[in-house]
DOTOR-403699 format. One record per residue: residue number from 1; residue in one letter; x, y, z of N, C-alpha, C in turn. Coordinates in Angstrom, 1 decimal, padded with zeros to 4 digits. Last residue first. Example, Ala and Ser with C-alpha at 12.3 -4.5 7.8 and 13.67 -1.06 7.14 Angstrom:
2
num_residu_n.px_n.py_n.pz_ca.px_ca.py_ca.pz_c.px_c.py_c.pz
2_S_012.8_-002.2_007.1_013.7_-001.1_007.1_012.9_000.0_007.9 $
1_A_013.2_-005.7_007.8_012.3_-004.5_007.8_013.2_-003.3_007.8 $
This chain:
284
num_residu_n.px_n.py_n.pz_ca.px_ca.py_ca.pz_c.px_c.py_c.pz
284_I_005.5_012.5_-031.3_005.6_013.2_-032.6_006.3_012.7_-033.3 $
283_R_005.2_012.0_-028.8_005.1_010.8_-029.6_004.5_011.3_-031.0 $
282_M_005.3_014.3_-027.3_007.2_013.4_-027.1_006.5_012.7_-028.3 $
281_R_003.1_015.5_-028.0_004.1_015.9_-028.2_005.2_015.4_-028.4 $
280_A_001.5_014.3_-025.3_001.4_013.9_-027.2_002.4_014.2_-027.8 $
279_S_003.3_015.5_-023.2_003.1_013.8_-023.7_002.3_013.8_-025.2 $
278_Q_001.6_017.8_-023.8_003.2_017.7_-023.7_003.7_016.5_-023.9 $
277_V_-001.1_017.8_-023.4_000.0_018.1_-024.6_001.1_017.5_-024.9 $
276_T_-000.9_016.9_-020.6_-001.3_016.2_-022.0_-000.8_016.3_-023.3 $
275_N_000.1_019.0_-019.6_000.6_017.7_-019.3_000.6_016.8_-020.0 $
274_K_-001.9_020.6_-020.0_-000.6_021.5_-020.2_000.2_019.8_-020.2 $
273_L_-004.0_019.6_-018.5_-004.3_019.9_-020.4_-002.5_019.9_-020.7 $
272_L_-003.2_020.1_-016.4_-003.3_018.8_-015.8_-003.3_018.7_-017.7 $
271_C_-003.1_022.7_-016.0_-002.2_022.1_-015.8_-001.8_021.0_-016.2 $
270_A_-005.5_023.3_-015.8_-004.7_023.5_-017.2_-003.4_022.9_-017.0 $
269_I_-006.4_022.2_-012.8_-006.9_021.4_-013.8_-006.6_022.3_-015.9 $
268_T_-005.0_023.6_-011.3_-004.6_022.2_-011.4_-005.2_021.4_-012.5 $
267_M_-005.9_026.5_-012.1_-004.4_026.5_-012.7_-004.7_024.4_-012.3 $
266_P_-008.6_026.6_-010.8_-008.5_026.4_-011.8_-007.2_025.3_-012.7 $
265_G_-007.1_026.3_-007.7_-007.9_025.0_-008.0_-008.3_025.1_-009.8 $
264_V_-005.8_029.2_-006.7_-005.1_027.3_-007.9_-006.2_027.1_-008.5 $
263_G_-008.5_030.7_-007.4_-006.4_031.3_-007.4_-006.3_029.7_-007.8 $
262_G_-011.3_030.2_-007.3_-010.6_031.1_-008.4_-009.0_031.4_-008.0 $
261_P_-012.6_030.5_-003.7_-012.5_030.0_-004.9_-012.0_030.8_-006.0 $
260_V_-009.5_032.2_-003.0_-010.2_030.1_-002.3_-011.9_030.8_-002.8 $
259_P_-006.7_033.7_-004.3_-008.2_034.2_-003.5_-009.1_032.3_-003.4 $
258_T_-003.7_034.3_-003.6_-004.3_033.9_-004.3_-006.4_033.3_-003.5 $
257_I_-002.7_038.1_-003.2_-002.5_036.7_-002.4_-003.8_036.1_-003.3 $
256_A_000.2_040.4_-002.3_-000.3_039.8_-003.3_-000.7_038.0_-003.2 $
255_A_001.4_041.4_-000.5_001.8_042.1_-001.4_000.7_041.5_-002.3 $
254_A_-000.2_041.3_002.9_001.0_040.7_001.8_000.2_042.2_000.9 $
253_R_-002.0_042.5_004.1_-000.7_042.4_004.8_000.2_041.6_003.8 $
252_E_-004.5_042.2_004.1_-004.4_043.5_004.4_-003.3_043.5_004.7 $
251_A_-005.1_039.6_003.5_-005.0_040.2_002.5_-004.6_041.8_002.3 $
250_A_-005.2_038.4_005.6_-004.1_038.2_004.8_-003.7_038.8_004.0 $
249_A_-008.0_039.1_006.1_-007.0_039.9_007.0_-005.5_039.5_006.6 $
248_A_-009.0_037.3_004.4_-009.2_038.7_003.8_-008.2_039.4_005.7 $
247_F_-007.9_035.3_004.2_-008.3_035.8_003.9_-008.3_037.3_003.5 $
246_E_-006.6_032.6_006.3_-007.2_033.8_006.6_-007.6_035.1_005.5 $
245_V_-005.4_030.1_004.2_-004.8_031.4_004.8_-006.8_031.8_005.4 $
244_D_-006.7_027.6_002.9_-006.6_026.9_005.0_-005.6_028.8_005.0 $
243_G_-010.2_029.6_001.9_-008.4_027.7_002.2_-007.9_027.8_003.3 $
242_V_-013.4_028.0_001.7_-012.1_028.8_001.8_-011.1_028.5_001.9 $
241_L_-017.0_028.2_000.4_-015.1_027.2_000.0_-014.3_028.2_001.3 $
240_K_-019.7_026.8_002.3_-019.0_027.9_001.4_-017.4_027.6_001.2 $
239_G_-023.2_025.2_002.1_-022.4_026.1_002.8_-020.8_027.7_001.7 $
238_K_-025.6_024.2_001.4_-024.0_024.2_000.3_-022.3_024.4_000.7 $
237_E_-027.6_024.6_003.2_-027.2_023.3_002.3_-025.8_023.1_001.9 $
236_P_-026.8_027.0_004.0_-026.8_026.1_005.4_-026.6_024.4_004.7 $
235_N_-026.1_030.0_003.5_-026.3_029.0_002.5_-025.8_027.9_003.3 $
234_E_-025.7_031.9_005.5_-026.4_032.7_004.7_-026.9_031.5_003.7 $
233_P_-023.6_030.1_007.6_-025.9_030.6_007.6_-025.9_031.2_006.9 $
232_N_-022.1_027.5_007.0_-022.1_029.4_006.3_-024.1_029.9_006.0 $
231_A_-019.2_025.7_007.5_-021.0_026.3_007.6_-021.2_027.8_006.6 $
230_V_-017.1_024.5_004.4_-017.1_025.5_006.1_-018.8_025.8_006.2 $
229_R_-014.7_023.0_002.6_-016.3_023.6_002.8_-016.5_023.4_003.4 $
228_N_-011.5_024.1_001.1_-012.6_023.6_002.4_-013.9_024.2_002.2 $
227_I_-008.8_023.9_000.0_-009.8_024.7_-000.7_-011.2_023.3_000.5 $
226_G_-005.3_025.4_-000.3_-006.9_025.0_000.4_-007.8_024.9_-000.2 $
225_V_-003.9_027.1_-001.1_-004.0_025.9_-002.1_-005.3_025.4_-001.6 $
224_D_-002.6_030.5_-002.1_-003.4_029.2_-001.0_-003.8_028.3_-001.9 $
223_I_000.0_032.2_-001.3_-000.6_031.1_-002.6_-000.9_029.9_-001.9 $
222_V_001.5_035.0_-000.9_000.4_034.2_-000.3_-000.3_033.2_-002.2 $
221_V_003.8_037.1_-000.1_003.7_036.8_-001.6_002.3_035.5_-001.1 $
220_A_004.5_039.9_001.4_005.0_038.8_001.3_003.4_038.1_000.0 $
219_G_004.3_042.6_002.9_004.8_042.2_001.7_005.4_041.1_001.1 $
218_E_004.3_041.5_006.5_004.7_042.8_005.1_004.7_042.5_003.8 $
217_K_004.0_037.8_007.1_004.8_038.7_006.2_004.7_040.2_005.5 $
216_V_001.2_036.5_007.9_001.5_037.1_007.3_002.9_037.6_007.1 $
215_W_-000.2_036.5_011.0_001.0_035.4_010.6_001.8_035.6_009.3 $
214_D_-002.7_037.8_010.5_-001.2_038.1_011.0_000.1_037.2_012.0 $
213_G_-003.6_035.5_009.5_-003.9_037.0_008.6_-002.3_037.5_009.6 $
212_K_-003.0_032.4_010.1_-003.6_033.6_010.0_-003.6_034.9_009.3 $
211_V_-003.7_029.3_008.7_-002.6_030.1_008.7_-003.7_032.0_008.6 $
210_F_-006.4_027.8_008.5_-005.3_027.9_009.5_-004.3_028.8_009.9 $
209_E_-008.7_028.0_007.0_-008.7_029.6_007.4_-007.4_029.5_008.8 $
208_P_-008.8_024.5_007.3_-010.0_026.2_006.7_-009.3_027.1_008.1 $
207_K_-006.5_022.7_005.9_-007.2_022.9_006.9_-008.0_024.1_006.5 $
206_G_-004.7_021.6_004.0_-005.5_021.5_004.4_-007.2_021.4_005.8 $
205_I_-001.8_022.7_003.5_-002.2_021.7_005.2_-003.7_020.9_005.4 $
204_A_-000.1_024.3_001.9_-000.9_023.4_001.7_-001.3_022.4_002.8 $
203_A_000.5_027.7_001.5_-000.4_027.2_001.4_-000.6_025.9_001.7 $
202_I_004.0_028.9_000.6_002.3_028.4_000.0_001.6_027.4_000.9 $
201_L_005.1_032.4_000.9_004.2_032.1_001.4_003.3_031.1_001.1 $
200_I_007.7_034.7_000.4_006.4_033.8_-000.4_005.5_032.5_000.6 $
199_D_008.6_035.6_002.2_009.0_036.0_001.3_007.6_035.6_000.7 $
198_A_008.6_034.5_006.2_008.3_034.3_005.0_008.3_035.2_003.7 $
197_S_008.6_035.2_008.4_009.5_035.6_007.8_009.9_035.4_006.3 $
196_R_006.1_034.0_009.7_006.6_035.9_009.5_007.5_036.1_009.1 $
195_C_006.3_031.4_010.0_005.7_032.5_008.5_005.6_033.7_008.0 $
194_E_007.9_031.6_011.6_008.4_030.8_010.3_007.6_031.6_009.0 $
193_A_005.8_032.1_013.3_007.8_032.9_013.4_007.7_032.2_011.9 $
192_V_004.3_029.8_013.9_003.9_031.8_013.8_005.8_032.5_013.1 $
191_L_005.9_027.5_014.2_004.9_028.1_012.9_005.0_029.5_012.4 $
190_D_006.8_026.6_016.8_007.3_027.9_015.9_006.5_028.7_014.7 $
189_H_008.2_023.4_014.9_007.9_024.4_016.1_008.3_026.0_015.6 $
188_T_006.4_021.1_013.4_007.1_022.9_012.9_007.7_023.4_014.2 $
187_R_004.4_019.7_013.1_005.1_019.3_014.3_006.4_020.7_014.2 $
186_S_003.2_019.6_010.9_002.3_020.0_012.1_003.0_019.5_014.1 $
185_H_005.5_021.6_009.0_004.1_020.6_009.0_003.5_020.6_010.1 $
184_A_007.3_023.5_006.2_006.8_023.1_007.8_005.3_022.5_007.6 $
183_I_009.7_023.5_004.3_008.8_023.0_004.7_008.6_023.0_006.5 $
182_T_011.6_026.5_003.6_011.6_025.9_004.6_010.3_025.0_004.3 $
181_V_014.2_027.6_000.9_012.9_026.6_001.1_013.7_026.2_002.7 $
180_T_015.0_029.8_-001.0_015.3_029.5_000.3_014.1_029.2_000.3 $
179_C_014.9_030.0_-004.7_014.7_030.9_-003.6_015.1_029.4_-002.5 $
178_D_015.5_029.3_-007.6_016.6_029.8_-006.2_016.0_030.8_-005.0 $
177_A_013.7_027.5_-008.7_013.2_028.8_-008.8_014.2_029.9_-007.4 $
176_Q_014.0_024.7_-007.5_014.5_025.4_-008.4_014.5_026.2_-008.5 $
175_L_013.0_025.2_-005.0_014.2_025.2_-004.9_014.8_025.1_-006.6 $
174_L_010.3_025.1_-005.8_010.7_026.7_-005.5_012.6_026.8_-005.3 $
173_L_010.5_022.5_-006.7_010.4_023.9_-007.3_010.8_025.4_-007.4 $
172_Q_010.0_021.6_-003.9_011.5_021.3_-005.2_011.4_022.0_-006.1 $
171_A_008.4_022.3_-003.5_009.2_022.4_-002.6_010.4_022.8_-003.9 $
170_V_006.0_021.4_-004.9_006.6_022.6_-004.5_007.6_023.2_-004.1 $
169_P_006.2_018.4_-003.6_007.0_018.4_-005.0_007.2_020.0_-005.4 $
168_K_005.8_018.8_-001.1_007.0_018.5_-001.5_007.4_018.6_-003.5 $
167_G_002.9_019.6_-000.8_004.0_020.5_-000.8_005.6_020.5_-001.0 $
166_V_001.4_017.5_-003.3_002.0_019.4_-003.1_002.6_019.8_-002.3 $
165_I_001.6_015.1_-003.0_000.1_015.9_-003.9_001.2_017.0_-003.8 $
164_N_003.3_014.5_-000.3_003.9_014.3_-002.0_003.1_014.9_-002.8 $
163_S_002.8_017.0_001.7_002.2_015.9_001.3_003.1_015.4_000.0 $
162_R_003.2_019.0_004.0_004.8_018.1_003.3_004.4_016.7_002.7 $
161_G_003.3_022.1_005.1_002.5_021.0_004.5_003.1_020.5_003.7 $
160_V_003.8_025.2_004.0_003.1_024.8_005.2_002.2_023.4_004.7 $
159_V_006.5_027.0_003.1_005.8_025.5_002.1_005.0_025.3_003.5 $
158_L_007.8_028.9_002.5_007.5_028.2_003.4_006.5_027.4_003.0 $
157_A_011.1_031.6_001.5_010.0_030.0_001.0_009.5_029.3_002.1 $
156_R_012.6_034.6_000.6_012.7_032.9_001.5_011.2_032.1_001.4 $
155_K_014.4_034.9_-002.6_013.8_034.3_-001.4_013.5_034.0_-000.7 $
154_G_016.3_033.8_-003.8_017.0_034.5_-002.3_015.9_035.4_-001.8 $
153_A_014.6_034.1_-007.2_015.9_033.9_-006.8_016.6_035.1_-005.4 $
152_T_013.0_035.2_-008.1_012.5_034.6_-006.7_013.7_033.8_-006.2 $
151_K_011.4_037.9_-010.4_012.6_037.1_-009.7_012.2_036.6_-008.2 $
150_T_008.3_038.9_-009.4_009.6_038.8_-010.8_010.6_037.9_-010.9 $
149_V_005.9_037.4_-008.7_006.8_037.9_-007.9_008.2_037.4_-009.4 $
148_A_003.2_037.3_-009.7_003.7_038.7_-008.7_004.4_038.8_-008.5 $
147_E_003.2_035.7_-011.5_002.3_036.5_-012.0_003.0_037.9_-011.1 $
146_R_004.4_033.8_-010.5_005.7_034.3_-010.8_004.3_035.7_-011.8 $
145_L_002.5_032.2_-009.0_003.4_032.9_-007.9_004.6_033.8_-009.0 $
144_L_001.2_030.8_-010.9_000.6_032.7_-010.8_001.9_032.9_-009.4 $
143_I_003.1_029.3_-011.9_002.5_029.7_-013.1_002.4_030.7_-011.8 $
142_M_003.6_027.3_-008.9_004.4_028.3_-009.9_003.9_029.1_-010.9 $
141_C_000.5_026.5_-009.1_001.0_027.4_-008.4_002.3_028.0_-008.0 $
140_G_001.0_024.7_-011.1_-000.1_025.8_-011.1_000.2_026.9_-009.8 $
139_Q_002.8_023.0_-010.4_003.0_023.8_-010.7_002.4_024.6_-011.5 $
138_P_001.3_021.9_-008.4_002.4_022.2_-007.7_003.3_023.3_-008.5 $
137_T_-000.9_021.0_-009.5_-001.1_021.9_-008.1_000.2_022.3_-008.0 $
136_C_000.6_018.8_-010.9_-000.5_019.9_-011.9_-000.7_021.3_-010.9 $
135_P_003.6_017.5_-011.1_002.4_017.4_-010.5_001.8_018.3_-011.2 $
134_V_005.2_017.5_-013.9_005.0_018.1_-012.9_003.7_018.2_-012.5 $
133_F_007.0_015.0_-015.9_005.5_015.6_-015.6_005.4_016.0_-014.1 $
132_C_010.1_016.2_-016.7_009.2_015.4_-016.0_007.5_016.4_-016.1 $
131_P_013.5_016.3_-016.8_012.2_016.7_-017.7_011.4_015.9_-016.6 $
130_L_015.0_016.9_-013.5_015.4_016.4_-015.2_014.1_016.6_-015.4 $
129_G_016.3_018.1_-011.4_015.7_018.7_-011.5_016.2_018.4_-013.6 $
128_L_015.4_015.7_-008.6_016.8_015.9_-009.7_016.8_016.6_-010.4 $
127_S_012.8_015.7_-008.5_013.7_016.0_-007.3_015.3_016.0_-008.3 $
126_L_012.0_015.4_-010.9_011.6_016.0_-010.1_012.7_016.5_-009.6 $
125_R_012.3_012.1_-010.9_013.2_012.9_-011.7_013.2_014.5_-011.7 $
124_G_011.2_011.2_-008.6_011.9_011.4_-009.2_012.7_012.1_-009.1 $
123_A_008.2_012.5_-009.6_009.1_012.1_-008.4_010.6_012.5_-008.7 $
122_N_008.7_010.2_-012.0_008.3_011.7_-012.0_008.8_012.3_-010.7 $
121_V_008.6_007.4_-010.9_010.4_008.3_-011.9_009.7_009.9_-011.7 $
120_P_006.4_007.5_-009.2_008.1_007.9_-008.4_008.9_007.8_-009.4 $
119_H_003.9_009.6_-010.8_004.4_007.5_-010.0_005.7_008.8_-010.0 $
118_F_002.7_012.1_-010.1_002.3_011.1_-009.3_003.5_009.9_-009.1 $
117_G_001.6_013.0_-012.7_003.5_013.7_-011.9_003.3_013.2_-010.1 $
116_D_-000.5_013.2_-014.2_-000.4_013.3_-012.8_000.7_014.0_-012.0 $
115_V_000.1_011.9_-016.0_-000.5_013.2_-016.5_-000.2_013.9_-015.2 $
114_D_001.9_009.4_-017.3_001.3_010.2_-016.0_001.6_012.0_-015.9 $
113_K_002.8_008.4_-019.5_001.2_008.8_-019.2_001.6_009.7_-018.1 $
112_D_005.3_007.7_-018.9_005.2_008.6_-020.1_003.6_008.9_-019.8 $
111_P_004.7_006.1_-016.8_005.7_006.7_-016.6_005.9_008.1_-017.5 $
110_D_001.8_003.7_-017.0_003.5_004.2_-017.5_003.4_005.3_-017.2 $
109_I_001.2_002.8_-013.5_000.2_004.1_-015.1_002.1_004.6_-015.7 $
108_A_001.3_001.2_-011.5_001.4_000.4_-012.5_001.4_001.9_-014.0 $
107_A_002.2_003.7_-009.3_003.1_003.0_-009.9_003.3_001.7_-011.4 $
106_I_-000.1_003.9_-009.2_-000.1_004.5_-009.2_001.4_004.4_-010.4 $
105_I_-001.5_001.4_-007.6_-001.8_001.7_-008.6_-001.1_002.5_-009.2 $
104_T_-000.2_000.9_-005.5_000.0_000.3_-006.2_-000.8_000.9_-007.9 $
103_Q_-001.0_003.5_-003.9_000.6_003.7_-004.5_001.0_002.1_-005.5 $
102_A_-003.6_003.5_-003.4_-003.5_004.1_-004.6_-002.0_003.9_-004.9 $
101_D_-004.8_-000.3_-003.1_-004.0_000.8_-002.6_-003.6_001.5_-003.4 $
100_I_-008.2_-000.3_-001.7_-007.4_-000.2_-003.4_-006.1_000.3_-002.8 $
99_H_-010.1_-000.3_000.0_-009.0_-001.5_-000.4_-008.7_-001.9_-001.2 $
98_K_-011.2_002.6_000.5_-010.0_001.9_001.0_-009.0_000.6_000.8 $
97_P_-011.4_004.1_-003.3_-012.0_003.3_-001.7_-011.0_002.8_-001.2 $
96_L_-009.1_007.0_-003.6_-009.3_005.2_-004.1_-010.3_004.8_-002.7 $
95_P_-009.1_010.1_-003.7_-008.7_009.3_-003.0_-009.9_008.4_-003.6 $
94_L_-008.2_010.9_-007.3_-007.9_009.9_-006.4_-009.1_010.8_-005.3 $
93_Q_-008.4_009.4_-010.4_-009.0_010.0_-009.8_-008.5_009.3_-008.0 $
92_V_-005.8_008.8_-013.0_-007.2_007.8_-012.1_-007.5_008.7_-010.4 $
91_L_-005.6_009.6_-016.1_-004.8_010.6_-014.2_-005.9_009.4_-013.8 $
90_I_-003.0_009.5_-018.4_-004.2_008.4_-017.6_-004.4_009.3_-016.2 $
89_G_-002.3_010.5_-022.0_-002.4_010.9_-020.5_-003.4_010.4_-019.3 $
88_H_-002.3_009.3_-024.4_-001.6_010.2_-023.9_-001.2_010.1_-022.4 $
87_V_-003.5_006.2_-026.1_-004.5_007.4_-024.9_-002.9_008.0_-024.6 $
86_A_-003.8_006.1_-028.2_-004.7_007.2_-029.0_-004.6_007.8_-027.3 $
85_G_-002.4_002.8_-028.1_-002.2_004.5_-028.3_-002.4_005.9_-028.5 $
84_D_-002.9_001.3_-025.2_-004.1_002.2_-025.9_-003.1_003.3_-026.3 $
83_N_-001.5_000.8_-023.2_-001.1_-000.2_-023.9_-001.9_000.9_-025.4 $
82_N_-002.4_001.9_-020.7_-001.2_001.8_-020.7_-001.0_001.5_-022.4 $
81_L_-005.5_001.2_-021.2_-004.9_002.2_-021.4_-003.5_002.3_-021.1 $
80_Q_-004.3_-001.8_-020.1_-005.9_-001.8_-021.3_-005.2_000.2_-021.3 $
79_A_-003.7_-001.3_-017.1_-003.4_-002.4_-018.3_-003.4_-001.6_-019.3 $
78_V_-006.0_000.1_-016.3_-004.4_000.9_-016.3_-003.5_-000.1_-017.2 $
77_L_-007.3_-002.5_-015.7_-008.0_-000.9_-017.2_-006.8_-000.3_-016.6 $
76_A_-005.8_-003.9_-014.7_-006.1_-004.4_-015.7_-006.8_-002.6_-017.0 $
75_L_-005.9_-002.6_-011.9_-005.0_-002.7_-012.3_-005.0_-003.2_-014.1 $
74_L_-009.1_-002.6_-011.7_-008.5_-001.7_-012.0_-007.4_-001.4_-012.2 $
73_Q_-009.0_-005.7_-010.5_-009.6_-004.7_-012.2_-009.5_-003.5_-013.1 $
72_E_-007.2_-005.3_-008.5_-007.0_-006.4_-009.7_-007.6_-005.7_-011.3 $
71_Q_-009.3_-004.0_-007.2_-007.6_-003.7_-007.1_-007.5_-004.4_-008.9 $
70_T_-013.0_-004.2_-007.4_-011.4_-004.7_-007.1_-009.9_-004.5_-007.2 $
69_A_-014.9_-002.1_-007.2_-014.4_-002.6_-008.0_-013.0_-003.1_-007.7 $
68_D_-016.6_-000.6_-005.1_-016.4_-002.3_-005.1_-015.9_-003.1_-005.6 $
67_A_-017.5_001.6_-006.9_-016.7_001.3_-006.3_-016.2_-000.3_-005.0 $
66_P_-017.0_000.5_-010.3_-018.3_000.6_-009.2_-017.1_000.8_-008.0 $
65_L_-015.3_002.9_-012.6_-015.9_001.6_-012.1_-016.9_001.7_-010.2 $
64_R_-015.9_004.4_-015.2_-016.0_004.9_-014.4_-015.9_003.0_-013.8 $
63_H_-013.6_006.8_-017.3_-014.4_005.3_-017.2_-014.1_004.9_-016.0 $
62_T_-013.9_009.0_-020.5_-014.4_009.0_-019.0_-014.5_007.5_-018.3 $
61_W_-012.0_010.9_-022.3_-013.0_009.6_-021.8_-012.7_009.0_-020.3 $
60_S_-011.2_013.0_-024.4_-011.2_012.6_-023.1_-012.6_011.8_-022.9 $
59_T_-009.3_014.5_-026.9_-010.7_014.2_-026.4_-010.3_013.1_-025.2 $
58_I_-008.6_018.4_-026.7_-008.0_017.1_-025.7_-009.9_016.4_-026.0 $
57_G_-009.6_021.3_-027.2_-009.5_020.9_-028.0_-008.4_018.7_-028.0 $
56_T_-010.6_021.9_-025.3_-008.7_022.5_-025.3_-008.8_021.7_-027.2 $
55_E_-012.8_021.0_-024.7_-013.0_022.7_-025.0_-011.5_023.5_-025.3 $
54_E_-012.2_019.0_-023.7_-013.0_018.8_-024.6_-013.1_020.5_-025.3 $
53_A_-011.0_019.6_-021.2_-010.2_018.9_-022.3_-011.1_019.1_-023.3 $
52_A_-013.3_020.8_-019.6_-012.1_021.6_-019.7_-010.8_021.3_-020.7 $
51_R_-014.7_018.6_-019.4_-015.7_019.8_-020.4_-013.8_020.6_-020.7 $
50_A_-012.8_016.9_-018.0_-013.6_016.0_-019.0_-013.9_017.9_-020.4 $
49_K_-013.2_018.1_-015.4_-012.0_018.1_-016.0_-012.0_017.6_-017.6 $
48_N_-015.2_019.0_-014.5_-014.8_019.9_-015.4_-013.4_019.1_-016.2 $
47_R_-015.4_016.1_-013.8_-017.0_016.5_-015.1_-015.8_017.7_-015.5 $
46_V_-014.0_015.5_-011.9_-013.8_014.3_-013.7_-014.7_015.1_-014.1 $
45_Y_-014.6_017.0_-009.7_-013.7_017.6_-010.8_-013.5_016.3_-011.7 $
44_V_-017.5_015.8_-009.0_-017.4_017.4_-010.1_-016.1_017.2_-010.9 $
43_Q_-016.8_013.2_-008.3_-017.1_013.2_-010.0_-017.8_014.7_-010.6 $
42_S_-015.0_013.8_-006.3_-014.6_013.4_-007.4_-015.5_013.4_-008.6 $
41_A_-017.3_015.2_-004.8_-016.1_015.9_-004.9_-015.5_015.2_-006.3 $
40_P_-018.8_012.6_-004.0_-019.8_013.7_-004.8_-018.4_014.6_-005.5 $
39_D_-018.0_009.3_-005.4_-017.3_010.1_-003.9_-018.0_011.2_-004.6 $
38_E_-018.2_006.5_-006.0_-019.2_007.8_-006.4_-018.7_009.3_-005.2 $
37_G_-015.8_004.1_-007.7_-017.2_004.9_-007.0_-017.8_005.8_-007.3 $
36_V_-013.3_005.9_-009.6_-014.1_004.7_-008.9_-014.8_004.8_-007.6 $
35_I_-012.2_006.8_-012.5_-013.0_007.5_-011.5_-013.6_005.9_-011.0 $
34_V_-009.9_008.2_-014.8_-010.6_006.6_-014.4_-011.7_007.3_-013.1 $
33_V_-009.5_010.0_-018.1_-010.1_009.9_-016.2_-010.8_009.1_-016.3 $
32_A_-007.1_011.1_-020.8_-008.4_009.0_-019.8_-008.0_009.1_-018.5 $
31_L_-006.5_012.1_-023.7_-006.9_011.5_-021.7_-008.2_010.8_-021.5 $
30_G_-005.3_012.6_-025.8_-006.3_012.2_-025.4_-006.1_011.4_-024.1 $
29_P_-004.3_015.1_-029.2_-003.9_013.9_-027.6_-005.2_013.9_-026.6 $
28_A_-003.3_015.3_-031.6_-004.7_015.0_-031.7_-004.4_014.3_-029.6 $
27_L_-002.1_018.2_-033.4_-001.9_017.1_-032.5_-003.3_017.2_-032.4 $
26_K_-001.5_020.2_-035.3_-001.9_019.3_-036.0_-001.7_017.9_-035.2 $
25_E_000.0_022.3_-034.4_001.3_021.1_-034.3_000.1_020.2_-035.0 $
24_A_-002.6_024.3_-034.2_-000.8_024.2_-035.2_000.1_023.9_-036.1 $
23_A_-003.7_023.2_-032.5_-004.5_023.1_-034.1_-003.1_023.5_-034.4 $
22_I_-002.5_022.8_-030.3_-002.5_021.9_-030.5_-003.4_022.2_-031.8 $
21_Q_-001.8_026.1_-030.2_-000.7_024.8_-030.1_-001.7_023.4_-030.7 $
20_A_-003.9_026.6_-029.6_-003.5_026.8_-030.4_-002.5_026.0_-031.0 $
19_A_-005.2_025.2_-027.1_-005.6_024.7_-028.0_-004.8_025.4_-029.4 $
18_L_-003.2_026.2_-025.4_-002.9_025.0_-025.7_-003.5_025.4_-027.0 $
17_E_-004.0_029.2_-025.2_-002.6_028.8_-025.6_-002.4_027.2_-025.9 $
16_S_-006.3_028.6_-023.5_-006.6_029.1_-024.5_-004.9_029.2_-025.6 $
15_R_-005.1_027.4_-021.3_-006.0_026.6_-022.2_-006.0_027.8_-023.2 $
14_L_-004.0_029.5_-020.4_-003.3_028.9_-020.7_-003.8_027.8_-021.4 $
13_K_-006.3_031.5_-020.0_-005.2_032.0_-020.8_-004.2_030.7_-021.2 $
12_K_-007.7_030.3_-018.1_-008.6_030.6_-019.2_-007.3_030.9_-020.4 $
11_A_-005.7_030.7_-015.9_-006.0_030.0_-017.0_-006.9_028.9_-017.9 $
10_V_-006.2_033.5_-015.1_-004.8_032.7_-016.0_-004.6_031.0_-016.4 $
9_A_-008.2_033.5_-014.9_-007.7_034.2_-015.9_-006.7_033.5_-016.5 $
8_V_-008.7_031.8_-012.8_-009.4_031.7_-013.0_-009.3_032.2_-014.6 $
7_G_-006.9_033.1_-010.7_-006.0_032.0_-011.3_-007.4_031.5_-012.8 $
6_D_-005.5_036.5_-010.1_-006.3_035.8_-010.0_-006.5_034.6_-011.7 $
5_I_-004.2_037.3_-007.1_-004.1_036.9_-007.9_-005.2_035.7_-008.6 $
4_I_-004.9_040.7_-006.1_-005.9_039.3_-005.7_-005.1_038.9_-007.2 $
3_L_-002.6_042.5_-004.1_-003.2_042.3_-005.5_-003.6_041.0_-005.3 $
2_A_-003.9_043.7_-001.1_-003.2_043.0_-001.9_-003.5_042.5_-002.9 $
1_M_-003.9_047.3_000.4_-004.9_045.8_000.2_-003.8_045.0_-001.7 $
């Protein structure tokens, strides 16, 4: 049976270290979170981020705009936050309403306050191996990976998913860790064979239990980024959360695996706080 990599415990440890660093260095990091509209999942994420920030010693402001706010109004708010010296990190919660272009908004954020790591400047610096804000979920994946793998050099790593938010940046981080990296996607030929050859499997495709347990190589490490709500006869109203990997069957073959929930999710918020503290330290 696989080692279950406890993202809750690792995230708690990271938040504790950040709180100690804030106190020791007398930092006053500030995080501004912007949410447009009333998307229920986004509301939950924003509340969790604000609570985690405050518990860590980071001042957090939440700016709420109505769903019919214009792109110009959002850009004006971003410009205001860019010029606010108390704000070290700016996060615009995605997804945005369809009438607002997310890339335009991301590009308007000061790259030195882009604690999500999505700005083209930070994406470019990551691809070149230069110092930058690393996107939070990929950063969290790598921290959890190191809980199970002491040496990544030479390992065959497969990333299932090619998004700008997870797939591409986590592939860059795996390359920096000296892995041999393959990115798979919906048009990959013989995905099953690719999975079965991977020492490290990162699943970030957004489809519930898409990666079957018998696709996992014996002794592989599986990092499951997916968070999917599916039907649950025992709780029809809430359903249940599952990852992109068929967890129980994969855990029979893997050396280590992250659960859903309780795996990558808590690390995403912890790494957001880590980036915010990094930004505050840059301004000392």
